[in-house]
C-alpha positions in Angstrom: 7.8 5.8 -16.5 5.6 2.7 -15.8 1.9 3.2 -17.1 0.3 3.2 -14.0 2.3 6.4 -12.6 1.9 8.0 -16.0 -1.8 7.7 -15.7 -1.5 9.9 -12.6 -0.4 12.7 -14.1 -4.1 13.4 -14.9 -4.7 14.3 -11.3 -2.2 17.4 -11.6 -4.5 19.0 -13.8 -7.1 19.1 -10.8 -4.7 20.6 -8.3 -4.6 24.1 -7.2 -0.9 24.7 -7.0 2.2 22.8 -6.2 3.3 22.8 -2.2 6.7 23.5 -1.3 8.8 20.5 -1.7 9.4 18.0 0.9 13.2 17.5 2.2 14.8 15.1 -0.7 17.0 13.1 1.4 16.9 9.6 -0.3 17.2 6.6 2.0 18.0 3.3 0.1 15.6 0.5 1.0 16.1 -2.0 3.7 17.4 -5.3 2.7 14.6 -7.2 4.7 12.8 -9.3 2.9 9.3 -9.8 4.5 7.6 -13.3 3.4 3.7 -13.9 3.8 3.1 -16.1 7.0 1.1 -19.4 7.2 -2.3 -18.7 8.7 -5.3 -20.6 9.4 -6.6 -19.8 5.6 -4.7 -20.2 2.7 -1.7 -17.2 3.0 -1.4 -14.1 0.6 1.0 -14.3 -2.1 4.7 -14.1 -0.9 6.6 -10.8 -1.2 10.0 -11.4 -3.5 12.9 -13.1 -2.0 15.1 -10.2 -2.3 14.8 -6.5 -1.9 12.4 -5.0 -4.6 14.2 -4.5 -7.8 14.3 -0.7 -8.8 14.4 -0.2 -12.5 14.8 3.6 -12.4 16.3 5.7 -9.7 14.3 9.3 -9.1 13.6 12.4 -6.8 10.2 13.3 -8.3 7.5 15.6 -5.9 4.4 13.8 -6.1 0.9 14.0 -4.4 -2.0 11.7 -3.6 -4.8 11.6 -6.1 -7.1 9.3 -4.3 -9.4 9.7 -1.0 -6.4 8.1 0.6 -3.5 5.9 -0.1 -1.2 3.6 1.9 2.4 3.5 2.7 3.4 0.1 2.9 6.4 -1.8 4.0 6.9 -3.6 0.9 5.5 -3.6 -2.7 2.6 -5.5 -2.2 -0.8 -4.5 -0.5 -0.7 -6.7 2.6 2.7 -5.7 3.7 2.9 -3.8 7.0 0.9 -0.6 6.7 3.3 2.5 7.6 0.8 5.3 7.0 -2.3 6.4 5.4 -2.2 9.5 3.6 -5.3 11.7 2.7 -6.2 13.4 -0.6 -3.1 15.9 -1.9 -0.4 14.7 0.3 2.8 15.3 -0.8 5.7 12.6 -1.3 8.8 12.1 -2.9 8.9 9.3 -5.4 12.7 7.9 -5.1 12.4 4.9 -7.6 10.0 2.9 -10.0 10.0 -0.7 -9.2 11.0 -3.2 -12.0 7.1 -4.7 -11.8 4.0 -4.9 -10.2 2.9 -1.2 -10.7 4.5 0.2 -7.1 6.9 2.8 -6.6 9.5 3.5 -3.7 8.7 6.6 -1.6 9.8 8.8 1.0 7.6 10.8 3.5 8.6 13.2 6.4 7.3 9.9 8.7 8.5 6.9 6.6 12.3 7.5 5.3 11.5 4.3 3.0 8.0 2.9 1.9 6.2 1.7 -1.0 2.8 3.0 -2.8 0.7 1.9 -5.5 1.7 4.2 -8.2 -2.3 4.8 -9.2 -2.7 6.6 -6.3 -0.2 9.5 -7.0 0.2 12.0 -9.6 3.2 14.0 -10.4 3.7 17.8 -9.6 4.9 19.7 -12.1 5.7 23.6 -12.3 5.3 24.8 -15.8 8.0 27.2 -16.6 6.8 29.2 -19.8 9.4 30.9 -21.9 12.3 29.3 -20.7 14.6 28.3 -23.1 18.0 26.3 -23.5 21.7 27.4 -23.9 22.0 29.1 -27.5 18.1 29.0 -28.0 16.3 32.0 -27.2 13.3 31.5 -24.8 9.8 30.9 -26.8 6.5 30.9 -25.0 4.8 27.5 -25.5 1.8 27.3 -27.9 -1.5 26.0 -26.4 -4.3 25.8 -28.9 -6.8 24.5 -26.4 -8.6 26.3 -23.5 -10.4 23.0 -22.0 -7.5 21.8 -19.7 -9.4 22.3 -16.6 -13.2 21.5 -14.8 -14.3 25.2 -15.5 -13.4 25.4 -19.1 -14.7 21.8 -20.2 -15.9 20.9 -23.5 -19.6 19.7 -23.1 -20.3 16.2 -24.6 -24.1 15.8 -23.2 -26.1 13.5 -21.8 -25.0 10.1 -21.2 -26.9 7.0 -22.8 -26.9 3.9 -24.7 -25.4 5.5 -27.9 -21.8 6.6 -27.3 -20.8 10.2 -27.0 -17.7 10.6 -29.2 -15.2 13.3 -29.6 -11.8 13.4 -31.6 -8.9 15.3 -30.3 -5.6 15.5 -30.2 -2.9 16.2 -26.9 0.5 17.1 -26.8 3.4 18.4 -24.5 1.9 22.0 -25.7 -1.6 20.9 -25.2 -1.6 18.1 -22.4 -4.9 17.9 -21.4 -8.3 18.3 -22.9 -11.3 18.2 -20.4 -15.1 17.1 -21.4 -18.0 17.3 -19.2 -21.2 14.6 -19.5 -24.4 14.6 -17.8 -26.0 11.7 -16.1 -29.6 11.5 -15.3 -29.8 8.3 -13.0 -27.7 5.7 -11.5 -25.8 4.3 -14.7 -22.9 1.9 -15.7 -20.8 4.1 -17.0 -18.0 3.2 -19.9 -15.0 5.5 -20.9 -12.8 4.3 -23.9 -10.0 6.2 -25.5 -8.9 4.7 -28.8 -6.8 5.7 -32.0 -3.8 6.6 -30.3 -0.1 6.8 -31.7 1.6 7.8 -28.8 1.0 7.6 -25.1 -2.1 9.2 -23.6 -4.3 8.3 -20.6 -7.8 9.2 -19.2 -9.2 9.8 -15.9 -13.0 10.5 -14.7 -13.4 12.9 -11.9 -16.8 14.2 -10.1 -17.8 17.7 -9.9 -15.6 18.5 -6.8 -12.3 16.9 -9.0 -12.2 13.3 -6.8 -11.1 10.8 -8.8 -13.3 7.8 -9.8 -11.4 5.9 -11.8 -8.6 5.8 -14.4 -6.6 4.1 -17.2 -3.2 4.2 -17.9 -1.8 1.6 -20.3 1.7 1.9 -21.7 2.4 3.4 -25.1 -0.6 3.5 -27.6 -2.7 0.7 -26.0 -6.2 1.5 -25.8 -7.5 3.0 -22.4 -10.9 2.2 -20.7 -12.8 2.8 -17.6 -15.7 1.0 -16.5 -17.7 2.0 -13.3 -21.1 3.0 -11.6 -22.2 6.4 -10.9 -25.2 8.4 -9.8 -26.8 11.4 -11.2 -24.9 14.5 -11.8 -22.2 15.9 -14.0 -18.8 14.6 -14.5 -15.5 15.0 -16.1 -13.3 13.1 -18.3 -9.8 14.1 -18.9 -7.6 13.1 -21.9 -3.8 13.6 -21.0 -0.5 13.2 -22.8 2.3 11.4 -21.2 4.9 13.2 -23.4 3.7 12.3 -26.5 1.9 14.1 -29.5 -1.1 11.7 -30.1 -4.8 12.0 -32.0 -7.3 10.3 -29.8 -11.1 9.4 -30.1 -13.0 9.4 -26.5 -15.9 7.5 -26.5 -18.6 7.5 -23.3 -21.8 5.5 -23.3 -23.9 4.0 -20.4 -26.3 1.6 -19.3 -28.9 1.8 -16.4 -27.2 0.8 -13.3 -28.2 -0.1 -9.9 -27.8 2.6 -6.8 -25.8 1.0 -4.5 -26.9 0.0 -0.8 -26.1 2.6 2.0 -22.6 2.8 3.0 -22.7 2.6 6.8 -19.0 1.9 7.5 -16.4 4.4 7.5 -13.8 5.0 4.9 -10.7 5.5 7.2 -9.8 4.7 10.8 -10.9 8.0 12.1 -14.5 7.6 10.9 -14.7 3.7 11.4 -17.9 2.1 12.5 -17.7 1.2 15.8 -18.5 -2.4 17.1 -18.1 -1.9 20.5 -16.4 -3.8 23.3 -16.3 -7.5 22.1 -14.5 -9.0 25.3 -16.1 -12.1 25.7 -18.8 -11.6 23.3 -19.3 -11.4 19.6 -20.9 -9.1 17.0 -21.4 -8.6 13.0 -22.2 -6.3 10.7 -23.1 -6.1 7.0 -22.2 -3.5 4.2 -20.9 -3.6 0.7 -17.6 -2.4 -1.2 -16.8 -2.1 -4.9 -15.7 0.6 -7.3 -17.9 3.6 -5.7 -16.7 2.6 -2.5 -13.1 1.0 -1.9 -12.5 0.7 1.6 -14.7 -0.1 4.7 -13.3 0.1 8.2 -14.6 -1.0 11.5 -13.4 -0.3 15.1 -13.5 -2.6 18.1 -12.2 -2.7 21.6 -11.2 -5.8 23.9 -10.7 -4.9 27.8 -8.3 -7.5 28.3 -6.1 -10.2 26.6 -8.5 -12.5 24.3 -8.2 -14.6 21.4 -10.1 -12.8 18.5 -11.7 -14.6 15.8 -12.7 -12.3 12.6 -14.9 -13.9 9.7 -15.9 -12.4 6.1 -18.5 -13.9 4.3 -21.5 -13.7 2.1 -19.6 -12.1 -1.0 -20.7 -12.4 -4.5 -17.3 -11.1 -5.5 -13.7 -11.3 -4.1 -13.4 -8.9 -0.8 -10.4 -9.0 1.3 -9.8 -8.0 5.2 -7.1 -6.6 7.1 -6.3 -6.4 11.0 -5.0 -3.1 11.9 -3.3 -1.8 15.1 -4.8 1.4 16.8 -1.4 3.0 15.3 -2.1 1.9 11.8 0.2 -1.1 12.0 -0.7 -4.1 9.9 -1.4 -7.1 11.9 -2.8 -9.9 9.8 -4.9 -10.3 6.6 -7.3 -12.5 4.9 -7.1 -12.7 1.1 -8.8 -15.7 -0.1 -9.6 -15.8 -3.8 -13.1 -15.0 -5.7 -16.1 -15.1 -3.0 -14.2 -17.5 -0.6 -14.7 -16.5 3.0 -12.0 -15.4 5.1 -11.1 -16.4 8.9 -8.4 -15.1 10.8 -7.5 -15.3 14.4 -5.1 -13.4 16.7 -4.5 -13.4 20.2 -4.6 -9.6 21.2 -3.8 -7.3 24.5 -6.4 -5.1 25.7 -7.1 -1.9 23.3 -8.5 -0.5 20.1 -8.2 -2.4 16.6 -9.7 -2.0 13.2 -10.7 -4.0 10.5 -10.6 -3.0 6.7 -12.5 -4.8 4.2 -11.7 -3.5 0.6 -12.4 -5.3 -3.1 -9.9 -7.2 -4.4 -11.2 -6.6 -8.0 -13.3 -4.5 -10.1 -16.8 -5.6 -9.0 -18.9 -4.7 -5.9 -20.2 -7.0 -3.4 -22.1 -7.3 0.1 -20.4 -8.8 2.6 -20.9 -9.7 6.5 -17.8 -9.1 9.0 -17.9 -11.3 12.5 -15.5 -10.4 15.0 -15.5 -12.6 18.6 -13.4 -12.5 21.9 -13.0 -15.0 24.1 -10.6 -15.0 27.1 -7.2 -16.0 26.4 -4.3 -17.5 28.5 -1.6 -15.0 29.7 1.6 -14.5 27.7 4.6 -16.7 28.3 7.6 -14.5 30.0 9.4 -12.3 27.9 13.2 -12.3 28.5 14.6 -10.2 25.8 14.0 -6.9 25.7 11.6 -4.8 23.2 14.0 -1.9 22.2 17.7 -1.9 21.7 18.1 0.0 24.6 16.5 -2.9 26.8 18.4 -5.7 24.5 18.9 -9.1 26.5 22.5 -10.2 26.4 23.8 -13.4 24.5 26.9 -14.1 26.8 30.4 -15.4 25.4 29.3 -16.0 22.0 32.2 -18.4 20.8 32.6 -21.5 19.0 30.4 -23.3 21.7 26.7 -21.9 20.4 24.9 -20.1 22.9 21.2 -20.9 22.9 18.3 -18.9 24.4 14.5 -19.5 24.1 11.7 -16.9 23.8 8.7 -16.0 21.8 7.1 -12.8 19.7 3.6 -12.4 18.3 0.5 -9.9 18.3 1.5 -8.5 21.6 5.2 -8.8 21.4 6.4 -7.7 18.1 10.1 -7.4 18.8 12.7 -9.1 20.8 16.1 -7.4 21.0 19.5 -9.5 22.2 22.9 -8.0 22.3 26.6 -10.0 21.8 30.3 -8.5 21.9 32.9 -9.9 19.8 36.9 -9.3 21.1 38.1 -10.5 17.8 37.2 -11.0 13.7 35.0 -14.2 13.6 32.8 -16.1 11.1 29.3 -15.8 12.7 26.4 -18.3 12.5 22.9 -17.1 13.5 19.8 -19.8 13.4 16.5 -18.9 14.3 13.9 -22.0 14.7 10.1 -22.0 15.3 7.7 -24.3 16.5 4.7 -22.2 14.9 3.9 -19.1 13.4 6.4 -16.9 11.2 9.1 -14.8 12.9 12.2 -13.1 11.1 15.5 -11.8 12.1 17.9 -8.8 11.6 21.4 -8.5 12.6 22.3 -5.0 13.1 25.6 -3.1 14.2 24.6 -1.8 17.7 26.5 1.5 17.3 24.3 3.0 14.4 21.6 0.4 14.3 22.5 -0.3 10.8 21.0 -3.5 9.5 23.9 -6.1 8.2 21.9 -9.0 7.1 18.4 -10.4 7.5 16.5 -13.7 7.6 12.9 -13.7 6.3 11.9 -17.3 5.3 8.3 -18.5 5.4 6.6 -19.9 7.9 8.4 -22.3 10.1 11.4 -22.4 8.1 14.8 -21.8 10.0 16.6 -18.5 9.6 20.2 -18.9 8.9 22.7 -16.3 9.0 26.3 -16.2 8.2 28.9 -13.8 7.8 32.3 -12.5 9.0 32.0 -9.7 11.3 34.8 -7.1 13.1 35.5 -6.8 16.7 32.4 -4.8 18.2 29.0 -4.9 19.5 25.9 -6.1 17.8 22.1 -6.6 17.8 19.9 -9.5 16.9 16.4 -8.4 16.4 13.7 -11.2 16.3 10.3 -10.1 15.1 6.8 -11.7 14.2 5.6 -11.3 10.8 2.4 -13.1 11.4 1.0 -15.0 14.7 2.3 -16.0 18.2 5.8 -17.7 17.8 7.8 -19.5 20.1 11.3 -19.5 19.0 15.0 -20.8 19.6 17.8 -18.6 18.8 21.4 -19.9 18.5 24.5 -17.7 18.0 28.2 -18.9 17.4 31.3 -17.5 16.4 34.4 -18.9 15.3 37.6 -16.7 15.0 38.6 -15.9 11.5 41.4 -17.3 9.7 
């Protein structure tokens, strides 16, 4: 198990009970590979050029231990947002990826998605007294009662001189919880050292909400650094299957109270920037370890070219443009404190901006959004659903060519063609600007047979041999408005 997922076992200490498991139908990940677009600012890092490599297939019921967690279409923070799950939501982890700290998950709404492992904790049901074949059942020994907030061992008031505790955790005594008190705003440091096996550490507030965790691999030291206000906090040390001693150290230095948070932490409580049709507005706030997500809402009454800016930062923060349904539309992920600038042509509706820290430092920022009238979209000759697909007539050795466009306000175009005989098929998609990708699907069950997801305006070329039947081509926008030319050719197979 990757270390980030291991650390999340700590969250289960504070869970009241395991809810009934979800239906556990494992759906294989799509073959589609999405590649980051080239926007007006340096583009985010491109996703892998192949389906995410799964290091271990799993079937593990887990739950969200953060205030909210994102399920994305690919294992990176700028991929399409499938849904946002609140604290306590159940998911089935169907596989851990070979790198990057992500896991593949299944939810009732999203058959195949990807989540950052740090947002999840395994849900386990303890079965004391259970034996194995030929071995009598024996109740497990538990030599510690300090395994919950209500029974935490008090360490005292945090100051510059470290509070320390020596202990041991194992499968039989999995978790030790300690309570500390903070008199004023404090830059808090928690370390876990002296390990001979794998153990992790997590910081919680009095309500059991996670404030930070460290889950390095094996016996590597663990460290949490964050800013907290006056109150009582809890530190949990948890074994990840190993019997190991540890030394816990908690110390603090005077910290600065964060400014008031004027923005909401999710779409449902987003700060309303109002109607920006033909006008502009701005707002200032901050993000950091104590406030990891700010949301803003804005509306436009008619089609607009929308310009979004993020500046005034002292540390790295990024921004996403999100649709009313939670779908990811565009992102700005420049490094360090470099300003972000995004543009998008949008139809009338409500949209959201999500500002979040890209590192461990807090930063103030200013977000701006402006709208100006945009030209009507070009004609749309293709259908937006498989049932409305435009027809490519007489696909054969002579290429059939059509021109159309996809973008923010027309994200999907579907085309259909029929083969009478077995044929070697070539599909070519070329673009003048933006970034569009393509899927070839079997019409009967809409199973994806092959996909193309090159970066930017690089052509997409699909080659494969197909049996007689009806097929679908889905051309979709990855980022930006994209005029395209689609060419299909089928040569009888020998």
